[in-house]
C-alpha positions in Angstrom: 12.5 20.5 -17.1 8.7 21.0 -17.5 6.6 22.4 -14.7 3.0 21.2 -14.3 0.1 21.5 -12.0 -1.5 18.1 -11.4 -4.8 17.7 -9.5 -5.6 14.3 -8.2 -9.2 13.3 -8.8 -11.6 10.3 -8.5 -9.5 8.0 -6.4 -11.6 4.8 -6.5 -13.1 1.9 -8.1 -2.5 -2.8 6.4 11.7 -15.2 29.3 14.2 -17.0 26.9 15.1 -16.7 23.3 13.5 -19.7 21.7 14.4 -22.1 18.8 17.1 -24.4 17.4 20.1 -24.1 15.0 21.6 -20.9 13.8 20.3 -17.3 14.5 21.4 -14.5 12.3 19.9 -11.1 12.8 20.3 -8.6 10.1 19.9 -4.9 10.0 19.5 -4.0 6.4 20.4 -1.0 4.4 17.1 0.5 3.6 15.7 2.5 0.7 13.3 4.9 2.4 9.8 4.5 1.1 8.6 7.4 -1.0 7.5 10.5 0.9 3.9 11.0 0.4 2.0 14.2 -0.2 -0.2 13.6 2.8 0.5 14.0 6.5 3.2 12.0 8.3 2.4 8.6 9.6 -0.7 6.4 9.3 -4.1 8.0 10.1 -6.1 7.4 13.2 -8.5 4.5 12.8 -11.4 6.3 14.4 -13.4 8.8 12.2 -14.3 12.3 13.1 -17.8 12.7 14.4 -18.7 16.1 13.1 -18.6 15.3 9.4 -21.6 15.1 6.9 -23.6 12.0 6.4 -24.7 10.7 3.0 -28.0 8.9 3.3 -28.2 6.8 0.2 -26.3 5.7 -2.9 -22.5 5.4 -3.4 -19.5 7.8 -3.3 -17.4 7.8 -6.4 -15.1 10.8 -6.1 -13.6 13.1 -3.5 -11.3 16.2 -4.0 -10.3 19.0 -1.8 -8.7 22.5 -1.7 -7.8 23.9 1.7 -10.6 23.0 4.0 -13.2 22.7 1.2 -14.1 19.2 0.2 -16.2 18.1 -2.8 -17.9 14.7 -3.0 -19.5 13.1 -6.1 -21.4 9.9 -6.6 -24.9 8.4 -7.0 -26.5 9.7 -3.7 -29.5 12.0 -3.6 -29.8 13.0 0.1 -27.3 14.2 2.7 -27.5 15.7 6.2 -25.3 17.3 8.9 -23.6 15.0 11.5 -26.4 15.3 14.1 -29.0 12.5 13.8 -31.7 15.1 14.6 -30.7 17.4 11.7 -33.0 17.7 8.7 -32.0 15.8 5.6 -31.0 17.9 2.6 -32.1 16.9 -1.0 -28.7 17.3 -2.8 -28.1 14.8 -5.6 -24.8 13.6 -6.9 -22.5 16.5 -5.7 -22.0 18.6 -2.6 -19.4 20.6 -0.7 -18.5 20.8 3.0 -15.8 22.3 5.2 -13.7 19.6 6.9 -12.6 21.9 9.7 -16.2 22.3 10.9 -18.1 19.6 9.1 -20.6 22.2 7.9 -22.3 21.5 4.5 -22.0 24.6 2.3 -25.5 25.9 1.8 -24.4 28.2 -1.1 -22.9 25.4 -3.2 -26.1 23.7 -4.5 -25.7 22.7 -8.2 -28.6 20.8 -9.6 -27.1 17.8 -11.4 -29.4 15.4 -13.3 -27.1 12.3 -13.3 -24.3 10.5 -11.5 -20.9 12.2 -10.9 -17.9 9.9 -11.3 -14.9 12.3 -11.9 -13.8 15.5 -10.2 -10.8 17.8 -10.5 -10.1 21.2 -9.1 -8.3 24.2 -10.8 -5.0 25.1 -9.2 -6.5 28.2 -7.5 -9.5 26.2 -6.1 -12.0 28.5 -7.9 -13.2 26.0 -10.5 -14.4 22.4 -10.2 -14.4 20.1 -13.3 -17.2 17.5 -13.2 -17.6 14.3 -15.3 -20.1 11.6 -15.2 -23.4 10.5 -16.7 -25.4 13.8 -16.5 -27.0 15.8 -19.3 -27.5 19.1 -17.6 -26.4 21.1 -14.5 -28.6 23.9 -13.2 -30.9 23.4 -16.2 -28.0 24.2 -18.5 -27.1 21.6 -21.1 -23.8 20.0 -20.1 -23.3 16.6 -21.7 -21.2 14.6 -19.2 -18.6 17.4 -18.7 -18.7 20.8 -17.0 -16.8 23.3 -15.0 -18.5 24.9 -12.0 -17.8 27.8 -9.7 -16.7 26.4 -6.3 -18.4 29.3 -4.6 -22.0 28.6 -5.6 -21.9 25.7 -8.1 -22.8 28.0 -11.1 -21.9 26.6 -14.5 -18.9 28.3 -16.0 -20.0 29.1 -19.5 -16.5 29.9 -20.8 -15.8 26.1 -20.7 -17.8 24.0 -23.1 -17.1 20.4 -23.9 -19.2 17.2 -24.5 -18.6 13.5 -24.2 -20.6 11.0 -26.3 -20.9 8.6 -23.4 -20.2 8.3 -19.6 -17.1 10.0 -18.2 -15.4 7.8 -15.6 -12.3 9.7 -14.6 -10.6 13.1 -14.9 -7.1 14.6 -14.3 -5.8 18.1 -14.6 -2.2 18.5 -15.9 -1.1 22.0 -16.5 -3.7 23.4 -18.9 -4.8 20.0 -20.1 -7.9 18.4 -18.8 -7.5 14.6 -19.4 -10.8 12.7 -19.7 -11.5 9.0 -19.8 -14.5 6.8 -19.9 -17.0 4.9 -22.2 -17.2 7.6 -24.9 -15.9 7.3 -28.5 -16.2 11.0 -29.2 -15.2 14.2 -27.4 -16.6 17.5 -28.8 -18.0 15.4 -31.7 -14.5 14.3 -32.7 -13.4 10.6 -32.5 -11.5 9.9 -29.3 -11.7 6.3 -28.2 -12.3 6.4 -24.4 -9.4 8.8 -23.7 -8.7 12.4 -24.7 -7.5 15.8 -23.6 -9.2 19.2 -23.6 -8.1 22.8 -23.1 -8.7 23.3 -19.4 -9.8 26.9 -20.0 -12.1 26.6 -22.9 -12.9 22.9 -23.3 -11.5 22.8 -26.9 -10.1 19.5 -28.0 -6.4 19.0 -27.9 -5.9 17.8 -31.5 -2.4 16.5 -31.1 -3.4 14.3 -28.1 -4.9 11.0 -29.3 -4.3 7.6 -27.7 -7.3 5.3 -28.6 -8.1 2.5 -26.2 -9.6 -0.3 -28.2 -10.3 -4.0 -28.5 -12.7 -5.0 -25.7 -11.9 -8.1 -23.7 -15.5 -9.2 -23.6 -17.0 -8.0 -26.9 -19.4 -5.5 -25.2 -17.3 -2.4 -25.9 -14.0 -1.1 -24.6 -13.9 1.5 -21.8 -11.5 3.3 -19.5 -12.1 2.5 -15.8 -9.4 4.5 -14.0 -6.6 6.9 -14.7 -4.0 8.8 -12.7 -1.3 11.4 -13.6 2.0 11.4 -11.7 2.6 14.5 -9.5 5.6 15.5 -11.7 3.3 15.5 -14.7 5.6 13.1 -16.6 3.4 9.9 -16.7 -0.1 8.7 -16.7 -1.4 5.2 -15.9 -4.7 4.1 -17.4 -6.6 0.9 -16.7 -9.8 -0.6 -18.2 -11.4 -2.9 -20.7 -9.0 -2.7 -23.6 -6.3 -4.8 -25.3 -4.8 -2.0 -27.3 -3.6 1.5 -26.4 -2.4 3.8 -29.2 -2.2 0.8 -31.5 0.1 -1.1 -29.2 -0.7 -4.3 -27.3 -1.6 -3.3 -23.8 -3.8 -5.7 -21.7 -6.0 -3.7 -19.3 -3.3 -1.3 -18.4 -1.0 1.2 -20.1 1.6 3.8 -19.1 1.5 7.0 -21.1 4.4 9.4 -21.5 3.1 12.9 -21.3 5.2 15.2 -23.5 4.9 18.9 -24.1 1.4 19.1 -25.5 1.5 15.5 -26.7 1.1 12.0 -25.3 2.5 8.6 -26.4 2.3 5.1 -25.0 5.5 4.4 -23.0 7.8 1.4 -23.3 6.1 -0.3 -20.4 3.8 -3.4 -20.6 3.0 -6.4 -18.7 1.3 -9.8 -19.3 0.1 -10.1 -15.8 -3.4 -8.8 -16.7 -3.8 -11.1 -19.7 -5.5 -14.0 -17.8 -9.2 -13.9 -17.1 -10.7 -13.9 -13.7 -14.2 -15.0 -12.8 -16.7 -15.1 -15.7 -18.5 -12.2 -13.9 -15.5 -10.0 -14.8 -15.0 -10.6 -18.5 -14.3 -7.0 -19.2 -11.7 -5.5 -16.8 -10.9 -6.4 -13.2 -8.7 -3.4 -12.7 -10.5 -1.0 -10.3 -8.1 1.4 -8.7 -4.8 3.1 -9.7 -2.7 5.6 -7.7 0.8 7.0 -8.3 3.1 7.7 -5.4 4.1 11.3 -4.6 7.6 10.9 -6.0 6.2 9.7 -9.3 8.4 6.6 -9.3 5.8 3.8 -8.7 2.1 3.1 -8.5 -0.4 0.6 -7.1 -3.2 -1.2 -9.0 -6.2 -2.7 -7.2 -8.3 -5.5 -8.7 -11.5 -7.5 -8.4 -12.3 -10.8 -10.0 -12.3 -13.6 -7.4 -9.1 -15.6 -6.7 -7.6 -17.6 -9.5 -4.1 -19.1 -8.8 -1.3 -17.4 -10.7 -3.3 -14.3 -11.6 -3.6 -10.8 -10.1 -7.3 -11.2 -9.4 -8.5 -9.7 -6.1 -5.1 -8.2 -5.3 -3.1 -5.0 -4.8 0.2 -4.8 -6.7 3.0 -2.3 -6.8 4.7 -1.4 -10.1 7.8 0.8 -10.8 7.4 3.6 -13.4 9.6 4.2 -16.5 12.1 5.0 -17.7 14.3 2.8 -15.6 11.8 0.0 -15.0 10.2 -0.3 -18.5 10.2 -3.2 -20.9 8.0 -5.7 -22.7 6.8 -7.8 -19.7 7.2 -5.9 -16.4 6.6 -7.7 -13.2 5.2 -6.2 -10.0 7.5 -5.4 -7.1 5.0 -6.9 -4.7 1.5 -8.4 -4.7 -1.0 -8.7 -1.8 -4.0 -10.9 -2.3 -7.2 -10.6 -0.3 -8.2 -14.2 -0.6 -11.2 -13.9 -2.9 -12.7 -10.4 -2.2 -12.6 -7.2 -4.2 -10.3 -4.2 -3.8 -11.8 -1.0 -5.3 -10.0 2.2 -4.4 -6.4 2.8 -3.6 -4.5 5.8 -2.2 -0.7 5.9 -1.7 0.9 8.0 1.0 4.4 8.1 2.4 3.9 5.5 5.1 0.9 3.5 3.9 -1.0 2.2 0.9 -4.7 2.4 1.8 -6.8 -0.2 0.0 -10.6 -0.2 0.2 -13.2 -2.5 -1.2 -15.4 -5.3 0.3 -12.5 -7.5 1.3 -12.6 -9.6 4.4 -8.9 -10.3 4.6 -5.4 -9.3 3.4 -2.2 -11.2 3.0 -3.5 -14.2 1.2 -0.8 -16.4 -0.3 0.0 -16.5 -4.0 -0.5 -20.3 -4.2 -4.2 -20.6 -3.4 -5.2 -24.0 -2.2 -8.6 -23.0 -0.6 -6.9 -22.8 2.8 -4.9 -19.5 2.5 -2.8 -19.4 5.7 -1.4 -16.2 6.8 -4.4 -14.0 6.1 -5.4 -11.3 8.6 -8.8 -9.8 9.1 -9.2 -6.4 7.5 -12.9 -5.9 6.7 -13.5 -3.4 4.0 -10.3 -1.3 4.3 -6.6 -1.8 5.1 -3.3 -0.1 5.2 -0.3 -1.8 3.5 3.4 -1.2 3.9 4.5 0.7 0.7 7.8 -1.2 0.6 6.4 -4.8 0.5 2.6 -4.7 0.6 2.4 -6.4 4.0 -0.6 -5.3 6.1 0.1 -2.8 8.9 -1.6 -3.1 12.3 -4.1 -0.4 11.3 -7.5 -2.1 11.3 -10.6 0.1 11.9 -13.1 -2.3 10.3 -16.3 -1.3 8.4 -19.4 -2.9 7.2 -18.3 -4.1 3.8 -21.3 -3.7 1.4 -20.2 -3.1 -2.2 -17.2 -1.4 -0.7 -15.0 1.7 -0.6 -14.8 3.3 -4.1 -13.3 6.7 -3.2 -10.2 7.5 -1.2 -8.4 10.8 -0.8 -5.4 11.6 1.4 -4.6 15.3 2.2 -2.0 16.8 4.6 -4.4 16.3 7.5 -7.0 13.6 6.7 -7.9 10.5 4.8 -11.4 10.6 3.3 -13.2 7.3 2.7 -16.3 7.1 0.5 -18.4 4.0 0.3 -22.0 2.7 0.2 -22.3 1.6 3.9 -22.9 3.2 7.2 -20.6 1.7 9.9 -16.9 2.6 10.2 -14.9 1.5 13.3 -18.2 0.4 14.8 -19.9 3.8 14.7 -22.3 5.4 12.2 -20.5 7.4 9.6 -22.9 7.0 6.7 -20.9 6.6 3.4 -18.2 9.1 4.4 -15.5 8.6 7.0 -12.9 11.3 7.7 -9.8 10.1 9.5 -7.2 12.5 10.9 -3.5 11.9 11.1 -3.6 13.2 14.7 -3.9 10.1 16.9 -2.5 7.7 14.3 0.5 5.5 14.3 3.9 5.7 12.5 5.2 3.2 10.0 8.9 4.0 10.0 11.0 2.9 7.0 13.4 0.0 7.5 16.5 1.0 9.5 19.7 1.2 7.5 22.9 -0.3 9.1 26.2 0.1 7.3 29.7 -1.0 8.2 31.1 -1.0 10.8 28.8 -3.3 12.7 28.9 -5.6 15.7 28.5 -9.3 15.1 26.8 -11.1 17.9 27.4 -14.9 17.8 25.6 -17.6 19.8 27.9 -20.4 20.8 27.1 -24.1 21.4 27.2 -23.5 25.2 24.3 -21.1 25.0 26.4 -17.9 25.3 26.4 -14.9 23.0 29.7 -13.5 21.9 30.1 -10.0 20.3 32.9 -8.9 18.0 33.4 -5.8 15.9 33.6 -5.9 12.1 34.5 -3.0 9.8 34.2 -4.9 6.4 37.9 -5.9 6.4 38.9 -7.0 9.9 37.0 -9.1 12.5 37.9 -7.9 16.0 38.2 -9.9 19.2 35.1 -11.3 20.8 33.6 -10.9 24.2 30.9 -12.8 25.9 27.9 -10.5 26.4 24.9 -12.8 27.1 24.2 -16.4 28.3 22.6 -18.6 30.9 25.0 -17.5 33.6 25.0 -13.8 32.6 21.4 -12.8 32.0 19.5 -16.1 31.8 19.3 -16.2 28.0 20.0 -19.5 26.2 21.1 -18.8 22.6 21.0 -22.4 21.5 17.2 -22.3 21.0 17.0 -19.7 18.2 16.7 -20.6 14.5 17.6 -17.2 13.2 16.8 -13.5 13.6 17.3 -9.9 12.6 17.2 -6.5 14.4 15.2 -3.5 13.3 14.5 -0.3 15.3 15.2 -1.7 18.7 13.3 -4.9 18.1 14.8 -8.4 17.8 12.6 -10.6 15.6 13.6 -14.2 15.7 12.4 -17.7 14.7 12.3 -19.9 17.7 10.8 -23.1 19.2 7.4 -24.6 18.8 7.4 -23.6 15.1 6.8 -20.0 16.0 8.4 -16.6 15.6 8.8 -13.9 18.2 9.8 -10.3 18.8 11.3 -8.6 21.8 12.8 -5.2 22.6 16.6 -5.0 22.4 18.8 -2.0 23.3 22.1 -3.6 22.6 22.5 -4.8 26.2 19.3 -6.2 27.6 16.3 -8.0 26.1 12.7 -7.3 26.8 10.0 -10.0 27.3 9.2 -11.9 24.1 5.9 -11.8 22.2 4.9 -14.9 20.2 3.9 -13.2 16.9 2.7 -16.5 15.5 -0.2 -16.5 17.9 -0.6 -12.8 18.7 -1.4 -11.4 15.3 -4.6 -13.2 14.5 -3.5 -15.2 11.5 -6.5 -16.9 9.8 -6.7 -20.0 7.7 -9.1 -22.8 6.7 -8.6 -26.3 8.1 -5.4 -25.3 9.9 -2.9 -26.0 7.1 0.0 -24.5 9.1 0.9 -24.1 12.8 -1.0 -21.2 14.3 -2.4 -20.5 10.8 0.7 -18.5 10.0 2.0 -18.2 6.4 3.4 -21.2 4.7 7.0 -22.4 5.7 7.4 -19.9 8.6 7.5 -22.9 11.0 10.5 -24.4 9.2 12.6 -21.2 8.6 16.2 -22.2 9.2 18.0 -18.9 8.8 16.8 -15.4 7.9 18.2 -11.9 7.2 16.4 -8.7 6.5 17.0 -5.9 3.9 14.7 -3.0 3.0 11.5 -4.6 4.0 12.3 -8.1 2.8 13.3 -11.2 4.6 15.9 -13.5 2.9 15.6 -17.0 4.3 15.8 -20.7 3.8 13.3 -23.3 5.1 13.1 -27.0 5.7 10.9 -27.7 2.7 13.3 -26.5 -0.1 17.0 -25.9 -0.6 16.6 -22.6 -2.5 16.9 -19.1 -1.1 13.5 -17.3 -0.6 12.3 -13.8 0.1 9.1 -12.4 1.4 7.9 -9.1 3.0 7.9 -8.4 6.7 6.3 -5.4 8.4 8.5 -4.0 11.2 5.4 -2.0 12.3 2.9 -4.8 12.6 5.1 -7.9 12.8 3.1 -9.6 10.0 5.0 -11.8 7.6 3.9 -11.5 4.0 1.9 -14.3 2.4 3.7 -14.1 -0.9 6.8 -16.2 -1.1 9.3 -15.5 -3.9 12.4 -17.5 -5.0 15.5 -15.2 -4.4 18.0 -17.7 -5.7 17.7 -21.0 -7.5 21.0 -22.2 -6.2 21.4 -24.8 -3.4 21.4 -23.0 -0.1 21.1 -26.1 2.1 24.6 -25.4 3.5 23.5 -22.0 4.9 23.5 -21.8 8.7 22.7 -18.2 9.1 21.9 -15.1 6.9 22.4 -11.4 7.4 22.5 -8.2 5.2 24.8 -5.3 5.8 25.0 -2.6 3.2 24.8 -4.3 -0.2 26.1 -7.6 1.1 24.4 -10.8 2.1 26.5 -12.6 4.7 26.0 -16.4 5.1 27.5 -18.7 7.8 28.1 -22.0 6.1 28.2 -25.7 6.9 31.9 -25.8 6.0 32.6 -23.7 9.1 33.2 -20.5 7.2 31.5 -17.1 6.9 30.9 -15.8 3.4 29.4 -12.8 1.8 27.5 -12.2 -1.5 26.8 -8.9 -3.3 23.1 -8.0 -3.6 22.0 -6.1 -6.7 18.6 -4.9 -5.6 17.0 -8.2 -4.5 19.2 -10.4 -6.7 22.0 -12.4 -5.1 25.1 -12.3 -7.3 26.4 -15.8 -6.7 29.7 -15.1 -8.5 30.7 -12.5 -5.9 31.0 -15.1 -3.1 33.9 -14.1 -0.8 35.2 -15.8 2.3 35.3 -13.5 5.4 36.4 -15.9 8.1 37.4 -19.6 8.2 37.6 -19.7 11.9 41.4 -18.9 12.1 40.7 -15.2 12.9 37.9 -15.7 15.4 38.1 -19.2 16.6 34.4 -19.6 15.6 33.2 -22.7 13.8 30.5 -21.0 11.7 28.6 -24.3 11.1 28.0 -24.7 14.9 27.1 -21.3 16.2 23.7 -21.1 17.9 23.0 -17.5 17.1 24.5 -14.7 14.9 23.0 -11.3 14.5 24.2 -7.9 13.5 23.7 -4.5 15.2 25.1 -1.1 14.3 28.5 -0.5 15.8 27.1 2.7 17.4 24.4 0.8 19.2 20.8 -0.3 18.6 18.2 2.4 17.9 14.9 2.5 19.8 11.6 2.4 18.0 10.2 5.9 17.2 7.1 7.1 19.0 4.3 5.1 17.6 1.5 7.5 18.1 0.8 11.2 17.8 -1.0 12.9 20.7 -4.5 13.7 19.4 -6.5 16.7 20.2 -9.7 16.2 22.3 -11.9 14.1 20.2 -15.0 16.0 18.7 -18.3 14.8 20.2 -16.4 12.4 22.4 -14.7 10.2 19.8 -12.0 7.7 20.7 -8.6 8.6 21.9 -6.2 5.7 21.2 -2.7 4.5 20.6 -1.9 1.7 18.2 -3.8 -1.1 19.9 -6.0 0.6 22.6 -9.8 0.0 22.4 -10.9 2.4 25.0 -13.7 4.8 24.1 -15.1 8.1 25.4 -18.9 8.1 25.4 -20.4 10.0 22.5 -23.1 12.5 22.9 -26.5 11.8 21.2 -25.7 14.5 18.6 -22.8 12.5 17.2 -24.5 9.1 16.8 
């Protein structure tokens, strides 16, 4: 096992049960989303008021060590938070203390060109800087330098040069990895990517992966790179068709060996198609690897073109288990024709920034795009399925967010605009975890379970099931018991104390459920603000939601059938926001028209069928293994005709769990910010010094 220190840098560019037919509620076995390096939960959507302001230009890179934060970009002037404070001429790079918001007056390097890449030494004493500059502090430093983090002095023990602009940096052990437009490092040919000795700047001669063959004829370049926290992998994206002599269209995964690097057995054809003619080079803009080093997310620009990954965010699994010649993404979320720039992956959210207006556009673009939700300029996506979370601060979009950094306490957002969550936060917003919401992973339910079956007379019967034996049933709900009529539900599933179900009026609903009583329903079809053009679907909700016939849930994914097609489908569903994913995927090409209800328990998909029987199928990941179909009950054990039941959902045998606390109690907001839970909009008046 190798041990490495990896520094993340330049992160740039979420009454009655209603319905008809069969209800099946599934509580799925869940793979817990990767635990992020940053704080628990989703950050608050209101930025701190006491942080510095950047008065012009754009932010390209943000890194931090302890409470010290370093910001690089194209700006030339900054000031403290107070609007009455004097502006400070400080071009391209500055430092501040996030605990106080104070700009460090001793760190004043004089940089003569844009800064695009930053990386910190493990001890926080040195700062690597890359960009388009020729000198720092009147000392020649051609696009690469290492500075003291105390006063910004040039470290003369490190000398390196790049023949053209440096776009991105990463520190892995004692290797400083450099990418950009250059064709030479230290005067030696290195096509857009190379590695240096982090102590001296000397070239790593055994480390050579040329990125070549421009997509537009104007010259290849690297746009973005990220190194996995375990130091095993690197993902690079940019304007190239070849990496290390192997065909790699815009993106490549690099295996980082002991002192060497080689292109991994991982490639995809999904970035071969062109987007808009305005983006002939590369439309990849952001890359970030999860904290457990097993997957990453890619952000793109390019305008929407059906069947492509233009204007999207997509999740990809890393080698060695998920390699191959044409890897496909785990999920894709489209904006509906606007750019994603930066991306940052944490344990409970994938933050995507750009100048997008929406998230959750469908894969099949028809100019109408039902199912979109408004997320101006920034959003948080569910790591499991890419579905937007309820987090929605809003910002003025401009060119967009081009730098994101998550630490244990904050999310830093760098852009080119002034308004964030409706208040002035010029080009830099700092969002604390305190006051945010939680996005719990899908709840796992294993055998034994309780089956709850709706009967033709509108009652709900409950019976235990241990995987081998179905126990006797008892009537637990119905018109004469609690006023519930179970003949009006199409299908459903239970997660974290919430029953989500497809009901009447072409809508879907959610209500609290503790295993005994049901809370008041919320019509999610109308409550979530779905957006579409020319109303192609009821309530502008995603395609085919209105005709869902039966549905189960497993690890963030709905399995369902609908009235427009006989196949089995899957799509993401956020148990935090209630939003249904815009991307539909075929889960099985077989004929599922006989299905009357679906559920997932453990690794098994259960299906009530039109022949009056209950079956189960084994799930291998998200693949239904048709050959494993096994009959569980033909009615002789339970007296239930499975083709006629009006509801069928599964809960853990030990009872239904309640949702976790959805917000963290925040400290008093500085300068009178906003205290809020998940959906509150109340504000505390701000003092003039914070405006």
